[in-house]
C-alpha positions in Angstrom: -149.0 72.9 109.6 -147.0 76.1 109.6 -150.1 78.0 108.6 -152.2 76.5 111.3 -149.6 77.2 113.9 -149.3 80.7 112.7 -153.2 81.1 112.7 -153.5 79.8 116.2 -151.0 82.2 117.5 -152.1 85.0 115.2 -152.9 88.4 116.7 -156.6 89.2 116.2 -155.7 92.7 115.7 -153.8 91.9 112.5 -154.9 91.2 109.0 -155.0 87.4 108.7 -155.9 87.5 105.1 -152.7 89.4 104.0 -150.4 87.1 106.0 -152.3 84.0 104.7 -151.7 85.2 101.2 -148.0 85.6 101.9 -147.8 82.0 103.2 -149.7 80.7 100.2 -147.4 82.5 97.9 -144.4 81.1 99.7 -145.8 77.5 99.6 -146.5 77.9 95.9 -143.0 78.9 95.3 -141.7 75.9 97.2 -144.0 73.6 95.2 -142.7 75.1 92.0 -139.1 74.5 93.1 -140.0 71.0 94.1 -141.5 70.4 90.7 -138.4 71.8 89.0 -136.1 69.7 91.1 -138.2 66.7 90.3 -138.0 67.4 86.5 -134.2 67.8 86.9 -134.0 64.5 88.8 -136.0 62.8 86.1 -133.7 64.2 83.5 -130.6 63.1 85.4 -132.1 59.7 86.1 -132.9 59.2 82.4 -129.2 59.9 81.4 -126.7 57.3 82.8 -123.7 59.7 82.3 -125.4 62.6 84.1 -126.5 60.2 86.9 -123.0 58.9 87.3 -121.6 62.4 87.5 -124.2 63.5 90.1 -123.5 60.5 92.2 -119.7 61.2 92.1 -120.1 64.8 93.1 -122.3 63.9 96.0 -119.8 61.2 97.1 -116.8 63.6 96.8 -118.5 66.2 98.9 -119.1 63.7 101.6 -115.6 62.3 101.5 -114.1 65.8 101.6 -116.0 66.7 104.7 -114.8 63.5 106.4 -111.2 64.1 105.3 -111.3 67.6 106.5 -112.4 66.4 109.9 -109.5 63.9 110.1 -107.0 66.5 108.8 -108.0 69.1 111.3 -107.9 66.6 114.1 -104.3 65.6 113.1 -103.3 69.3 112.9 -104.8 70.0 116.3 -102.8 67.2 117.8 -99.5 68.4 116.1 -100.0 71.9 117.2 -100.7 70.8 120.7 -97.5 68.7 120.9 -95.4 71.7 119.6 -97.1 74.1 122.0 -96.4 71.9 125.1 -92.9 70.9 123.7 -93.7 67.2 123.7 -91.3 66.1 121.0 -91.8 62.4 120.6 -90.4 62.4 117.0 -91.7 58.9 116.2 -95.3 60.0 117.1 -94.8 63.3 115.3 -93.7 61.4 112.2 -96.9 59.4 112.3 -99.0 62.5 112.6 -97.1 64.1 109.7 -97.8 60.9 107.6 -101.5 61.2 108.4 -101.5 64.9 107.4 -99.6 64.2 104.2 -102.0 61.4 103.2 -105.1 63.5 103.8 -103.6 66.4 101.9 -102.7 64.2 99.0 -106.3 63.1 98.7 -107.6 66.7 98.7 -105.4 68.1 96.0 -108.3 68.9 93.8 -110.0 70.9 96.6 -107.1 73.2 97.5 -109.1 76.1 96.2 -111.8 75.5 98.9 -111.5 77.9 101.8 -111.6 75.3 104.5 -108.8 73.3 102.7 -106.6 76.5 102.3 -106.9 77.2 106.0 -105.8 73.7 106.9 -102.8 74.0 104.5 -101.7 77.3 106.2 -101.9 75.6 109.6 -99.8 72.7 108.4 -97.1 75.0 107.0 -96.9 77.0 110.2 -96.6 73.8 112.3 -93.9 72.4 110.1 -91.9 75.7 110.3 -92.0 75.6 114.1 -91.0 71.9 114.1 -88.1 72.5 111.7 -86.8 75.4 113.9 -86.9 73.3 117.0 -85.0 70.4 115.3 -82.3 72.7 113.9 -81.8 74.2 117.3 -81.2 70.9 119.0 -78.7 69.8 116.2 -76.8 73.0 116.5 -76.6 72.7 120.3 -74.5 69.5 119.8 -71.6 71.8 118.5 -68.5 70.3 117.0 -68.9 66.5 117.0 -65.3 65.6 117.6 -65.5 67.6 120.9 -68.3 65.4 122.3 -66.8 63.5 125.2 -66.6 59.7 124.6 -65.3 56.9 126.7 -61.7 56.0 125.8 -62.4 52.2 126.1 -65.5 51.6 124.0 -65.8 54.9 122.1 -69.3 55.4 123.5 -70.6 58.8 124.5 -70.4 59.8 128.2 -74.0 59.3 129.5 -73.8 62.1 132.0 -72.9 64.8 129.4 -75.3 67.2 127.9 -74.5 65.9 124.5 -75.9 62.5 125.6 -79.2 64.2 126.6 -79.4 66.1 123.2 -78.7 62.9 121.3 -81.4 61.1 123.2 -83.8 64.0 122.5 -82.9 63.8 118.8 -83.6 60.1 118.5 -85.7 59.5 115.3 -85.4 63.2 114.5 -83.8 62.3 111.2 -87.1 60.5 110.2 -89.1 63.7 110.8 -86.5 65.7 108.8 -86.9 63.3 105.8 -90.7 63.6 106.1 -90.4 67.4 106.1 -89.0 67.2 102.6 -85.7 67.5 100.5 -85.4 71.2 101.0 -85.4 70.7 104.8 -82.7 68.0 104.5 -80.5 70.2 102.4 -80.8 73.1 104.8 -80.1 70.9 107.8 -77.0 69.4 106.1 -75.7 72.8 105.2 -76.1 73.9 108.8 -74.4 70.9 110.2 -71.3 70.9 108.0 -70.9 74.6 108.4 -70.8 74.1 112.2 -68.3 71.3 112.0 -66.0 73.1 109.5 -65.9 76.5 111.3 -63.0 75.7 113.7 -60.9 74.4 110.8 -61.7 77.6 108.8 -60.4 79.8 111.7 -57.2 77.7 112.1 -56.3 77.2 108.5 -57.8 80.0 106.5 -56.7 83.1 108.5 -53.1 84.4 108.7 -51.7 83.5 112.1 -53.6 80.3 112.4 -51.6 77.2 113.4 -52.6 75.5 110.1 -52.0 78.5 107.8 -48.9 77.4 105.9 -47.4 75.0 103.4 -44.8 73.4 105.6 -44.8 69.6 105.8 -45.9 69.7 109.5 -48.7 72.2 108.9 -50.0 70.0 106.0 -49.9 66.9 108.2 -51.9 68.8 110.9 -54.5 69.7 108.2 -54.9 66.1 107.2 -55.2 65.1 110.9 -58.0 67.7 111.2 -59.7 66.1 108.2 -59.6 62.6 109.7 -61.0 63.9 112.9 -63.9 65.5 111.1 -64.7 62.4 109.0 -64.2 60.1 111.9 -66.6 62.0 114.2 -69.3 62.3 111.5 -69.3 58.5 111.1 -69.3 57.8 114.9 -72.2 55.5 116.1 -73.9 58.2 118.2 -73.9 60.6 115.2 -75.2 57.9 112.9 -78.2 57.3 115.3 -79.4 60.9 114.8 -78.7 61.2 111.1 -80.0 59.4 108.0 -77.8 57.0 106.0 -79.2 58.6 102.8 -77.8 62.0 103.7 -74.2 61.1 102.9 -73.2 63.5 105.7 -69.6 62.3 105.8 -69.0 62.8 102.1 -70.6 66.3 102.2 -68.4 67.2 105.0 -65.4 66.0 103.0 -66.4 68.0 100.0 -66.8 71.2 102.0 -63.4 70.5 103.7 -61.8 70.2 100.2 -63.3 73.4 98.9 -62.3 75.4 101.9 -58.8 73.9 101.8 -58.5 74.7 98.1 -59.2 78.4 98.9 -56.6 78.2 101.7 -53.9 76.6 99.4 -54.6 79.2 96.7 -54.0 82.0 99.2 -50.8 80.4 100.4 -49.5 79.7 96.8 -50.2 83.3 95.8 -48.1 84.4 98.7 -45.2 82.1 97.6 -45.5 83.5 94.0 -45.4 87.0 95.3 -42.3 86.2 97.3 -40.6 84.8 94.2 -41.4 87.9 92.2 -40.1 90.1 95.0 -36.9 88.1 95.1 -36.5 88.4 91.3 -37.2 92.2 91.5 -34.6 92.6 94.2 -32.0 90.7 92.1 -32.8 92.9 89.1 -32.5 96.0 91.2 -29.1 94.9 92.5 -28.0 94.1 89.0 -29.1 97.5 87.7 -27.3 99.2 90.6 -24.1 97.3 89.9 -24.2 98.0 86.2 -24.7 101.8 86.9 -21.8 101.9 89.3 -19.5 100.0 87.0 -18.7 97.4 89.6 -18.3 94.0 88.0 -18.3 92.0 91.3 -22.1 91.8 91.7 -24.3 89.4 89.7 -24.0 89.9 85.9 -27.0 90.0 83.6 -26.3 86.5 82.2 -26.0 85.1 85.7 -29.2 86.9 86.7 -31.1 85.0 84.1 -29.6 81.7 85.4 -30.5 82.6 89.0 -34.0 83.4 88.1 -34.4 80.1 86.2 -33.1 78.2 89.3 -35.5 80.1 91.5 -38.4 79.2 89.3 -37.3 75.6 89.2 -37.0 75.6 93.0 -40.5 77.1 93.3 -41.9 74.5 90.8 -40.4 71.7 92.9 -41.9 73.1 96.0 -45.4 73.3 94.4 -45.0 69.7 93.2 -44.1 68.5 96.7 -47.2 70.2 98.1 -49.3 68.7 95.3 -48.0 65.3 96.0 -49.1 65.6 99.6 -52.6 66.7 98.5 -52.9 63.9 96.0 -51.8 61.4 98.6 -54.5 62.4 101.0 -57.1 62.5 98.3 -56.3 59.0 97.1 -56.2 57.7 100.7 -59.6 59.2 101.6 -61.1 58.0 98.4 -59.9 54.5 99.1 -61.4 54.7 102.6 -64.7 55.7 101.0 -64.5 52.7 98.6 -63.6 50.3 101.4 -66.5 51.4 103.5 -64.5 52.8 106.4 -66.9 55.7 106.8 -70.0 53.5 106.4 -71.7 55.5 103.6 -75.4 54.6 103.0 -75.3 52.2 106.0 -75.7 52.3 109.7 -72.5 50.4 110.6 -69.1 49.5 109.3 -69.1 48.0 105.8 -66.8 45.1 105.1 -64.4 44.9 102.2 -66.5 42.2 100.6 -69.7 44.2 100.8 -68.0 47.4 99.6 -67.0 45.7 96.3 -70.6 45.2 95.4 -71.5 48.9 96.1 -71.3 51.6 93.5 -68.5 54.0 94.5 -68.8 57.6 93.4 -67.3 59.4 96.4 -64.7 61.6 94.7 -63.7 65.2 95.2 -60.6 66.7 93.6 -61.1 70.3 94.5 -57.8 70.6 96.3 -55.6 69.0 93.6 -57.5 70.8 90.7 -56.6 74.1 92.3 -52.9 73.5 91.4 -53.6 73.6 87.7 -52.8 77.4 87.6 -49.5 76.9 89.5 -47.8 74.1 87.5 -46.3 76.2 84.7 -42.8 75.8 86.2 -43.2 72.1 86.1 -44.4 72.2 82.5 -41.5 74.4 81.5 -39.0 72.1 83.2 -40.4 69.1 81.4 -40.1 71.0 78.1 -36.5 71.9 78.8 -35.7 68.3 79.8 -37.2 66.8 76.6 -35.6 69.4 74.3 -32.2 69.0 75.9 -32.5 65.2 75.5 -33.5 65.6 71.9 -30.4 67.7 71.2 -28.1 65.3 72.9 -29.5 62.2 71.2 -29.4 63.9 67.8 -25.8 64.9 68.3 -25.0 61.3 69.2 -26.8 60.1 66.1 -24.9 62.6 64.0 -21.6 61.6 65.5 -22.2 57.9 64.9 -23.9 57.8 61.5 -23.5 61.1 59.5 -20.3 61.3 57.4 -18.1 64.3 57.9 -18.5 65.6 54.4 -22.2 66.4 54.3 -22.5 68.4 51.0 -23.2 66.2 48.1 -21.8 67.1 44.7 -23.5 66.8 41.4 -23.3 63.6 39.4 -19.7 62.7 38.5 -17.6 60.0 37.1 -17.2 56.8 39.1 -13.8 55.4 39.0 -13.3 51.7 38.4 -12.1 51.2 41.9 -15.0 53.1 43.4 -17.5 51.2 41.2 -16.0 47.9 42.4 -16.3 49.0 46.0 -19.9 50.0 45.5 -20.7 46.6 44.0 -19.0 44.9 47.0 -21.1 47.0 49.4 -24.4 46.3 47.6 -23.7 42.6 47.6 -24.2 42.5 51.4 -28.0 43.0 51.2 -28.7 41.7 54.7 -26.4 44.3 56.3 -27.7 47.0 53.9 -31.4 46.2 54.7 -30.7 46.1 58.4 -28.9 49.4 58.3 -31.6 51.1 56.2 -34.5 49.9 58.3 -33.1 50.7 61.7 -34.8 53.7 63.3 -32.6 56.4 64.8 -32.1 56.0 68.5 -33.1 59.6 69.1 -36.6 58.9 67.8 -37.1 55.9 70.1 -35.8 57.7 73.1 -37.9 60.8 72.3 -41.2 58.9 72.5 -40.0 57.0 75.6 -39.1 60.3 77.3 -42.4 62.0 76.3 -44.4 59.0 77.5 -42.6 59.1 80.9 -43.2 62.8 81.2 -46.9 62.2 80.4 -47.2 59.6 83.1 -45.5 61.8 85.6 -47.7 64.8 84.8 -50.9 62.7 84.7 -50.1 61.5 88.3 -50.3 65.1 89.4 -53.2 66.5 87.3 -55.4 65.8 84.3 -56.5 69.3 83.6 -55.0 72.4 82.0 -51.3 71.6 82.9 -51.6 68.4 80.9 -53.0 70.4 77.9 -50.1 72.8 78.2 -47.7 69.9 78.4 -49.2 68.4 75.2 -48.6 71.7 73.5 -44.9 71.5 74.6 -44.8 68.0 73.2 -46.0 69.4 69.8 -43.0 71.9 69.9 -40.6 69.0 70.7 -42.0 67.1 67.7 -41.6 70.1 65.5 -38.0 70.6 66.6 -37.2 66.9 66.1 -38.8 66.9 62.6 -36.7 69.9 61.6 -33.6 68.3 63.1 -34.2 65.0 61.3 -34.6 66.9 58.0 -31.5 69.1 58.4 -29.0 67.2 60.5 -29.6 63.5 59.9 -30.9 63.4 56.3 -28.2 64.0 53.7 -27.9 67.6 52.5 -28.8 68.1 48.8 -27.5 70.9 46.6 -29.8 73.9 46.1 -32.4 73.5 43.4 -32.5 75.6 40.3 -35.9 77.2 39.5 -37.7 74.5 41.4 -35.9 71.6 39.6 -35.0 68.6 41.7 -31.2 68.5 41.8 -29.3 65.6 40.5 -26.4 64.6 42.8 -24.0 61.8 43.5 -25.2 59.8 46.4 -22.8 57.5 48.1 -23.9 54.2 49.6 -23.5 55.6 53.1 -25.5 58.6 52.3 -28.2 56.4 50.6 -28.5 54.4 53.8 -28.7 57.6 55.9 -31.6 58.9 53.6 -33.4 55.6 53.9 -33.0 55.7 57.7 -34.4 59.2 57.8 -37.5 58.1 55.8 -38.0 55.0 58.0 -37.6 57.1 61.2 -40.1 59.7 59.9 -42.6 56.9 59.1 -42.1 55.5 62.6 -42.9 58.9 64.1 -45.9 59.2 61.9 -47.2 55.9 63.4 -46.4 56.8 67.0 -47.7 60.3 67.2 -51.4 59.3 66.9 -50.8 56.7 69.6 -49.3 59.4 71.8 -52.4 61.6 71.1 -54.7 58.8 72.1 -52.8 58.2 75.4 -53.1 61.9 76.3 -56.8 62.0 75.4 -57.4 59.0 77.7 -55.7 60.6 80.6 -56.8 64.2 80.2 -60.2 65.4 81.4 -63.0 65.0 78.9 -63.5 68.8 78.6 -60.0 69.2 77.3 -59.8 66.1 75.1 -60.6 68.1 72.0 -57.7 70.5 72.5 -55.2 67.6 71.9 -54.7 67.5 68.2 -51.3 66.5 66.7 -52.3 66.3 63.0 -50.0 69.1 62.1 -47.0 67.3 63.7 -47.9 64.2 61.6 -47.8 66.3 58.5 -44.4 67.7 59.5 -42.9 64.1 59.6 -44.7 63.4 56.3 -42.8 66.3 54.8 -39.6 64.8 56.2 -40.4 61.5 54.7 -41.1 63.2 51.4 -37.8 65.1 51.6 -35.9 61.9 52.2 -37.6 60.4 49.1 -36.5 63.5 47.2 -32.9 62.9 48.2 -33.1 59.3 47.0 -34.7 60.4 43.7 -31.9 63.0 43.2 -29.3 60.3 43.9 -31.0 58.0 41.4 -31.1 60.7 38.8 -27.4 61.3 39.4 -26.7 57.7 38.7 -28.7 57.8 35.4 -26.8 61.0 34.4 -23.6 58.8 34.3 -25.4 56.6 31.7 -27.1 59.4 29.7 -23.7 60.9 28.9 -23.4 58.2 26.2 -26.7 59.3 24.7 -25.6 62.9 24.5 -22.3 61.9 22.9 -24.0 59.9 20.2 -23.8 61.6 16.7 -27.5 61.6 16.1 -27.2 63.8 13.0 -24.8 61.3 11.3 -26.6 57.9 11.9 -27.3 56.0 8.6 -29.2 53.0 9.9 -31.5 52.0 12.7 -30.3 49.0 14.8 -31.2 47.5 18.1 -31.7 49.7 21.1 -28.8 51.9 22.0 -26.1 50.8 24.5 -27.1 53.5 27.0 -30.6 51.9 27.3 -29.0 48.6 28.3 -26.7 50.4 30.7 -29.6 52.3 32.2 -31.5 49.0 32.7 -28.5 47.5 34.4 -28.0 50.5 36.6 -31.6 50.6 37.7 -31.7 46.9 38.3 -28.9 47.2 40.8 -30.6 50.1 42.8 -34.4 49.8 42.6 -34.7 46.3 44.2 -32.7 47.2 47.3 -34.7 50.4 47.7 -38.0 48.5 47.3 -36.8 46.1 50.0 -36.1 48.8 52.7 -38.8 51.4 52.0 -42.5 51.1 52.6 -44.7 50.7 49.6 -46.1 54.2 50.0 -42.6 55.8 49.9 -41.4 53.4 47.2 -44.4 54.4 45.0 -43.6 58.0 45.6 -39.9 57.4 44.7 -40.8 55.7 41.4 -43.4 58.3 40.5 -41.0 61.2 41.0 -38.0 59.5 39.4 -39.9 58.4 36.3 -41.4 61.9 35.8 -38.1 63.7 36.3 -36.2 61.3 34.2 -38.6 61.6 31.2 -38.5 65.4 31.5 -34.8 65.3 31.7 -34.6 62.9 28.7 -36.8 65.3 26.6 -34.6 68.2 27.7 -31.5 66.4 26.5 -33.1 65.7 23.1 -34.1 69.3 22.8 -30.6 70.4 23.7 -28.9 68.5 20.9 -27.6 70.4 17.9 -29.2 68.4 15.1 -31.1 65.1 14.7 -31.4 63.4 11.4 -34.4 61.2 10.5 -32.5 58.0 11.1 -31.3 59.4 14.5 -34.9 60.3 15.4 -36.1 56.8 14.4 -33.3 55.3 16.6 -34.4 57.5 19.5 -38.0 56.4 18.9 -36.8 52.8 19.2 -34.9 53.7 22.4 -38.1 55.3 23.7 -40.1 52.1 23.0 -37.6 50.2 25.1 -37.4 52.9 27.8 -41.2 53.2 28.3 -41.9 49.6 29.3 -38.9 49.7 31.5 -40.3 52.6 33.5 -43.8 51.1 33.5 -42.4 48.0 35.2 -40.0 49.9 37.4 -41.9 48.9 40.6 -41.5 45.2 39.8 -37.9 45.3 38.4 -36.0 42.1 39.0 -39.1 40.4 40.5 -40.2 37.0 39.1 -43.3 37.3 36.9 -45.5 35.2 39.2 -44.1 36.1 42.5 -46.2 37.0 45.5 -44.5 40.4 45.9 -45.4 41.4 42.4 -49.1 40.5 43.0 -49.1 42.3 46.4 -47.6 45.5 44.9 -50.0 46.8 42.2 -48.9 49.8 40.1 -51.3 52.7 40.3 -53.2 54.0 37.3 -51.9 57.5 38.1 -48.3 56.4 37.6 -49.1 54.6 34.3 -51.0 57.7 33.0 -48.1 60.0 33.9 -45.5 57.8 32.2 -47.7 57.4 29.1 -48.3 61.2 28.9 -44.7 62.2 29.1 -43.6 59.4 26.8 -46.2 60.5 24.2 -44.8 64.0 24.3 -41.3 62.8 23.5 -42.7 60.5 20.8 -44.5 63.5 19.2 -41.3 65.5 19.1 -39.3 62.7 17.5 -42.1 61.9 14.9 -42.2 65.6 14.0 -38.4 65.5 13.4 -39.0 62.5 11.1 -41.7 64.3 9.0 -41.0 65.9 5.7 -39.9 69.5 5.7 -42.6 70.7 3.4 -45.4 69.0 5.5 -44.0 69.7 8.9 -46.3 72.6 9.7 -49.4 70.7 8.8 -48.2 67.6 10.6 -47.2 69.7 13.6 -50.7 71.1 14.2 -52.3 67.7 13.6 -50.1 65.8 16.0 -49.8 68.6 18.5 -53.0 70.6 18.5 -51.9 72.6 21.5 -48.4 73.4 20.2 -47.3 77.0 19.6 -45.3 78.6 16.8 -42.3 78.7 19.1 -42.5 74.9 19.5 -42.6 74.6 15.7 -39.5 76.7 15.3 -37.6 74.7 17.9 -38.4 71.4 16.1 -37.3 72.9 12.7 -34.0 73.9 14.2 -33.4 70.2 15.3 -34.2 68.8 11.9 -31.3 68.1 9.5 -31.8 69.6 6.0 -31.7 67.3 3.0 -29.4 69.6 0.8 -25.9 68.5 0.0 -24.2 71.4 1.6 -26.0 70.6 4.9 -25.0 66.9 4.6 -21.4 67.8 4.0 -21.4 70.0 7.0 -23.0 67.4 9.2 -19.7 66.0 10.6 -18.5 69.5 11.6 -21.8 70.3 13.3 -21.7 67.1 15.3 -18.1 67.6 16.2 -18.9 71.1 17.4 -21.8 69.7 19.3 -19.6 67.1 21.0 -17.0 69.7 21.7 -19.5 72.0 23.3 -20.7 69.1 25.5 -17.1 68.4 26.6 -16.1 71.9 27.4 -18.7 74.5 26.5 -22.4 75.0 26.9 -24.8 74.0 24.1 -26.3 76.8 22.0 -29.4 78.6 23.4 -32.8 77.6 22.2 -34.2 81.0 23.0 -37.8 82.0 23.4 -39.1 79.2 21.2 -38.0 76.6 23.7 -39.5 78.6 26.5 -42.8 78.6 24.7 -42.5 74.9 24.1 -41.8 74.3 27.8 -44.8 76.3 28.9 -47.2 74.3 26.6 -45.7 71.0 27.7 -47.7 71.4 31.0 -44.7 71.7 33.3 -42.7 69.0 31.6 -39.7 71.2 31.7 -40.2 72.7 35.1 -36.8 71.4 36.1 -35.1 72.8 33.0 -33.5 76.3 33.4 -35.1 79.2 31.7 -31.7 79.8 30.0 -30.8 76.6 28.4 -27.1 77.6 28.3 -27.2 76.3 31.9 -27.8 72.7 30.8 -25.5 70.2 32.6 -22.5 69.0 30.6 -23.2 65.3 31.5 -19.5 64.4 31.5 -18.3 62.2 34.2 -16.2 63.9 36.7 -17.4 67.4 35.7 -19.7 69.5 37.9 -22.9 70.9 36.5 
């Protein structure tokens, strides 16, 4: 039909053949394209997946065109309302919802030119709308200046603010639709406008709120209440969203601005204090240079400065109390629903209990953390002065006047009888030993009160600093408990635990020191837990009092050492009979020696009462140290004798066989065999191993003394593989020779030995004994390097 139409209107002057050929060529190309399309359609139709994809693409293209039409229509309507300033925010919100819905369905086509153009138009329209809404909110000005009726609290209808509020009705809905970023910008603008007058009055020198006087602080809090009350007024709630938490955000900004103001004011007060101190120092220096003694002296200057610091600290604390009071009151108002957070009206107390309350801001009180050093120092001085006064009182009431204990000495019959009389009253003894010193109880009560007082002000860095001061107080008390309340022992010789005479009163004092130290060990972790619960989580790891616990563990160990030394001093009174026995002249072996029975009797009168008052841990420590030191001392006494015959060595072996079971059962001494206490107090393997090892060493020495002279060297290296030549020479010197001349001189040797023990030092064992001590693995660590310093072991004589 196209060709016919063209032929009918063709110019006869032209070349119809050429034009016809062009049309034929064009029609042929169209036919080829149709055939190609038909083949493609047949291919698509034969493949279900390709057919489904083609149908989806054709449908999407159709839907996109329809959505673009609806989107552009909504955009046109929105632009028209903005252009003619017809701000019906409810209608505008509906238009924005349509636009957002259409855009959400065309997300995959944002690369299409038509869609990009629509997006640009939407952004521009929203920007104009946001600008208009912000302008109207700003025109409201400061909310508490809006005129309201005094009777009903409603806004005056004739005011401009009433017109603005009416024009902003439902504006908050549009703001929420515009997105979170728009809400954040609007809230920032609103709170800045409301807080600006307060900033000018309270943050600039010369303002009526710029100061820390009580009246100025009260006016600050009145300003806060006005701001919070105006933000939660009904006419403001109508134009804001309940999800914005506008009142809380206004409170947070007020707190942050106030924290900056208070920091400036406190810095001014600190500078005044420093200037005052410098002026006092200048006057003091001037008076000292002029030689005039009438002005303030240097000692008085330090006291005045301390009083000024104390006064400044009290002033800071008073300001902090005012801040804390207002924070707590406002937080309670938020909890009670006074400001109607997340609601459109007042919240009752019953409803507020079911709501999750998280409206807290401590920016104002937290700022004081850097200004509470005077308070922390005052608390430290109070605790330390209390410690000193309480310790002095304990020393006055409980510590005997003569503190230095002497070495073991003779106990007169009258004194022994009095001691037995004292020991008989076990109830009074136990009560006295287990009573904790009053200074320890009062120390923890004072620290706990100080902790509660500080935690009511702050839970930040000042509480960390105060916990450090508590550590110092614990260290001071631990040292005081060790040096002032625990009995003083004589100085040790070469690391050897001293043996001393310990009276019953001093024994009770040592037990009280151990019990008090254990009480402190139990209370310090509780104090650490209390501090960790009250302090901020970021600083909880900084509170660690393990070192202070170890200090009191050392005090407890020192008290046990004092008791061990006193117990060794009591045994020295018994071992003097062992030293005076003529071991070189014995002719027969009988039952155990009398000193063993005396030793058992002496220990039976002391060990049970110590077991009753000490904890099992400390009692185990006491038994371990006493048994080890006693066996070392017993071996040293044997090595210090002049001569020991074979019969004497056999008798000592018999005594050792009686002594070893006695020490192995030392923990259970005087307890019935099937008693509950015995079953609940197991003896450790370490203790049994230590006693067995030291007893075997003594047994080896005595058996070597019993061996034949001609076989002693071979026997020595078999029985003591680790022994040295010096050890062998020492044992040879102890043996009594079998010749007649030696036997005839035995009495004179023993008499000389007895005389030396009564008034002179025993002979020196020389380097051989030193070598023997070194190989014994520390068994003679308490024994002097020069054995001429061995104690004389005579009652009434000092070492």
